[in-house]
C-alpha atoms as a printed R data frame, in Angstrom:
    type eleno elety resid chain resno      x       y       z
1   ATOM     1    CA   MET     A     1 59.238 -73.303 -75.245
2   ATOM     2    CA   THR     A     2 56.216 -71.459 -76.600
3   ATOM     3    CA   ALA     A     3 57.347 -68.031 -75.410
4   ATOM     4    CA   ALA     A     4 58.375 -66.046 -78.439
5   ATOM     5    CA   LEU     A     5 61.716 -64.364 -78.729
6   ATOM     6    CA   ILE     A     6 60.747 -60.805 -79.572
7   ATOM     7    CA   ALA     A     7 62.821 -58.047 -81.131
8   ATOM     8    CA   PRO     A     8 66.166 -57.974 -79.278
9   ATOM     9    CA   GLU     A     9 66.072 -54.296 -78.336
10  ATOM    10    CA   ILE     A    10 68.625 -54.878 -75.590
11  ATOM    11    CA   ALA     A    11 72.067 -55.983 -76.713
12  ATOM    12    CA   GLY     A    12 73.543 -58.979 -74.921
13  ATOM    13    CA   THR     A    13 70.241 -60.245 -73.542
14  ATOM    14    CA   HIS     A    14 67.333 -62.400 -74.657
15  ATOM    15    CA   VAL     A    15 63.919 -60.715 -74.677
16  ATOM    16    CA   PHE     A    16 60.815 -62.922 -74.476
17  ATOM    17    CA   GLY     A    17 57.195 -61.835 -74.809
18  ATOM    18    CA   ASN     A    18 54.015 -62.243 -76.800
19  ATOM    19    CA   GLU     A    19 51.464 -60.109 -78.591
20  ATOM    20    CA   LEU     A    20 49.360 -59.513 -75.486
21  ATOM    21    CA   THR     A    21 49.597 -56.216 -73.670
22  ATOM    22    CA   PRO     A    22 52.335 -56.752 -71.083
23  ATOM    23    CA   ARG     A    23 51.672 -55.959 -67.436
24  ATOM    24    CA   LEU     A    24 55.231 -55.900 -66.150
25  ATOM    25    CA   VAL     A    25 58.852 -56.341 -67.139
26  ATOM    26    CA   VAL     A    26 60.905 -59.060 -65.472
27  ATOM    27    CA   VAL     A    27 64.696 -58.940 -65.599
28  ATOM    28    CA   LEU     A    28 65.938 -62.475 -64.990
29  ATOM    29    CA   VAL     A    29 69.583 -62.594 -63.906
30  ATOM    30    CA   ALA     A    30 71.246 -65.994 -64.239
31  ATOM    31    CA   PRO     A    31 74.817 -67.270 -64.155
32  ATOM    32    CA   THR     A    32 76.451 -67.837 -67.516
33  ATOM    33    CA   GLY     A    33 75.065 -71.004 -69.083
34  ATOM    34    CA   ALA     A    34 72.141 -71.361 -66.660
35  ATOM    35    CA   LEU     A    35 69.359 -69.939 -68.841
36  ATOM    36    CA   PRO     A    36 68.208 -73.376 -70.063
37  ATOM    37    CA   GLU     A    37 67.287 -74.146 -66.428
38  ATOM    38    CA   CYS     A    38 64.939 -71.160 -66.568
39  ATOM    39    CA   ASP     A    39 62.915 -72.123 -69.661
40  ATOM    40    CA   ALA     A    40 59.771 -73.089 -67.736
41  ATOM    41    CA   ALA     A    41 59.944 -69.966 -65.565
42  ATOM    42    CA   ILE     A    42 60.364 -67.727 -68.611
43  ATOM    43    CA   GLU     A    43 57.436 -69.369 -70.354
44  ATOM    44    CA   ASN     A    44 55.216 -68.967 -67.271
45  ATOM    45    CA   LEU     A    45 56.186 -65.313 -66.930
46  ATOM    46    CA   VAL     A    46 55.334 -64.630 -70.562
47  ATOM    47    CA   LEU     A    47 52.013 -66.448 -70.233
48  ATOM    48    CA   ALA     A    48 51.272 -64.314 -67.158
49  ATOM    49    CA   GLY     A    49 51.754 -61.146 -69.221
50  ATOM    50    CA   ALA     A    50 55.371 -60.262 -68.490
51  ATOM    51    CA   ILE     A    51 58.046 -59.233 -70.899
52  ATOM    52    CA   THR     A    52 61.060 -61.189 -69.702
53  ATOM    53    CA   VAL     A    53 64.588 -59.943 -70.280
54  ATOM    54    CA   ALA     A    54 67.091 -62.706 -69.545
55  ATOM    55    CA   CYS     A    55 70.558 -61.491 -68.594
56  ATOM    56    CA   GLU     A    56 73.462 -63.892 -68.095
57  ATOM    57    CA   VAL     A    57 76.331 -62.756 -65.874
58  ATOM    58    CA   ASP     A    58 79.706 -64.157 -64.879
59  ATOM    59    CA   THR     A    59 79.501 -64.698 -61.115
60  ATOM    60    CA   ASP     A    60 83.240 -65.189 -60.518
61  ATOM    61    CA   ASP     A    61 84.526 -62.925 -57.742
62  ATOM    62    CA   ASP     A    62 86.869 -61.197 -60.183
63  ATOM    63    CA   MET     A    63 83.928 -60.239 -62.413
64  ATOM    64    CA   LEU     A    64 81.441 -58.871 -59.845
65  ATOM    65    CA   ALA     A    65 81.877 -55.218 -60.838
66  ATOM    66    CA   THR     A    66 81.325 -56.088 -64.490
67  ATOM    67    CA   ALA     A    67 78.319 -58.267 -63.620
68  ATOM    68    CA   LEU     A    68 76.766 -55.515 -61.496
69  ATOM    69    CA   SER     A    69 77.248 -53.011 -64.301
70  ATOM    70    CA   THR     A    70 75.635 -55.435 -66.766
71  ATOM    71    CA   VAL     A    71 72.606 -55.992 -64.536
72  ATOM    72    CA   LEU     A    72 72.113 -52.278 -63.858
73  ATOM    73    CA   ARG     A    73 72.384 -51.456 -67.568
74  ATOM    74    CA   THR     A    74 69.890 -54.227 -68.364
75  ATOM    75    CA   VAL     A    75 67.424 -52.898 -65.765
76  ATOM    76    CA   ASP     A    76 67.711 -49.413 -67.295
77  ATOM    77    CA   ASP     A    77 67.225 -50.782 -70.815
78  ATOM    78    CA   ALA     A    78 64.312 -52.977 -69.703
79  ATOM    79    CA   SER     A    79 62.634 -49.966 -68.065
80  ATOM    80    CA   ALA     A    80 62.976 -48.051 -71.320
81  ATOM    81    CA   LEU     A    81 61.545 -51.014 -73.256
82  ATOM    82    CA   ARG     A    82 58.049 -50.358 -71.892
83  ATOM    83    CA   PRO     A    83 58.053 -47.080 -69.907
84  ATOM    84    CA   GLY     A    84 55.600 -47.003 -67.059
85  ATOM    85    CA   LEU     A    85 55.488 -50.758 -66.501
86  ATOM    86    CA   PRO     A    86 56.743 -52.066 -63.157
87  ATOM    87    CA   VAL     A    87 60.118 -53.819 -63.261
88  ATOM    88    CA   VAL     A    88 60.822 -56.903 -61.144
89  ATOM    89    CA   LEU     A    89 64.351 -58.246 -60.739
90  ATOM    90    CA   VAL     A    90 64.781 -62.028 -60.411
91  ATOM    91    CA   GLY     A    91 68.071 -63.566 -59.282
92  ATOM    92    CA   HIS     A    92 68.677 -67.209 -60.131
93  ATOM    93    CA   ALA     A    93 71.168 -69.580 -58.481
94  ATOM    94    CA   GLU     A    94 74.675 -68.117 -58.087
95  ATOM    95    CA   ALA     A    95 73.480 -64.807 -59.574
96  ATOM    96    CA   ARG     A    96 71.366 -64.073 -56.475
97  ATOM    97    CA   GLY     A    97 74.149 -62.119 -54.754
98  ATOM    98    CA   ILE     A    98 74.767 -59.785 -57.686
99  ATOM    99    CA   THR     A    99 71.010 -59.421 -58.147
100 ATOM   100    CA   SER     A   100 70.656 -58.345 -54.525
101 ATOM   101    CA   LEU     A   101 73.376 -55.709 -54.964
102 ATOM   102    CA   ALA     A   102 71.669 -54.453 -58.118
103 ATOM   103    CA   ALA     A   103 68.331 -54.234 -56.300
104 ATOM   104    CA   GLU     A   104 69.925 -52.110 -53.571
105 ATOM   105    CA   ALA     A   105 71.393 -49.805 -56.223
106 ATOM   106    CA   CYS     A   106 68.032 -49.494 -58.021
107 ATOM   107    CA   GLY     A   107 66.089 -48.744 -54.847
108 ATOM   108    CA   ASP     A   108 62.520 -47.623 -55.454
109 ATOM   109    CA   ASP     A   109 62.898 -47.945 -59.228
110 ATOM   110    CA   LEU     A   110 62.083 -51.647 -58.829
111 ATOM   111    CA   ALA     A   111 58.613 -53.002 -58.144
112 ATOM   112    CA   GLY     A   112 60.044 -56.139 -56.564
113 ATOM   113    CA   LEU     A   113 62.865 -58.603 -56.086
114 ATOM   114    CA   VAL     A   114 62.670 -62.409 -56.295
115 ATOM   115    CA   MET     A   115 65.462 -64.857 -55.495
116 ATOM   116    CA   SER     A   116 65.282 -68.433 -56.736
117 ATOM   117    CA   ASP     A   117 67.301 -71.420 -55.592
118 ATOM   118    CA   GLN     A   118 69.034 -73.385 -58.318
119 ATOM   119    CA   HIS     A   119 67.684 -76.688 -57.098
120 ATOM   120    CA   GLY     A   120 64.386 -75.436 -55.751
121 ATOM   121    CA   HIS     A   121 65.027 -76.854 -52.258
122 ATOM   122    CA   SER     A   122 63.715 -73.727 -50.688
123 ATOM   123    CA   GLY     A   123 60.921 -71.760 -52.304
124 ATOM   124    CA   PRO     A   124 61.574 -68.422 -53.931
125 ATOM   125    CA   THR     A   125 62.058 -65.445 -51.682
126 ATOM   126    CA   SER     A   126 60.497 -62.200 -52.772
127 ATOM   127    CA   ARG     A   127 60.286 -58.595 -51.679
128 ATOM   128    CA   ALA     A   128 57.917 -55.954 -52.919
129 ATOM   129    CA   ALA     A   129 59.322 -52.461 -53.208
């Protein structure tokens, strides 16, 4: 991966970017252990001028409240990372449900929402705010 890991300003996440002026912040929400599946997507986002904050969450039913709290905190921290930049929330695989709940809670604070299928059988679904 050529995307550089930049200063980890947000505890518990991985922050990727480059020296170019970023145009948006993407919060990528993935199930625990699934980030390696997202390497190409992260690299493409960084090359397109996005700071990407990767957040892994436990998607077990017993952990949904904790996962939602983690995603919402990450969105807040990502927004503070580069104030004024639009924030897009991306849900990957089994984390799509929790990502959708987080998007509803964030409302108009998000510039968009994208859902990706783990196996890519159906193309990504997106919504602009």
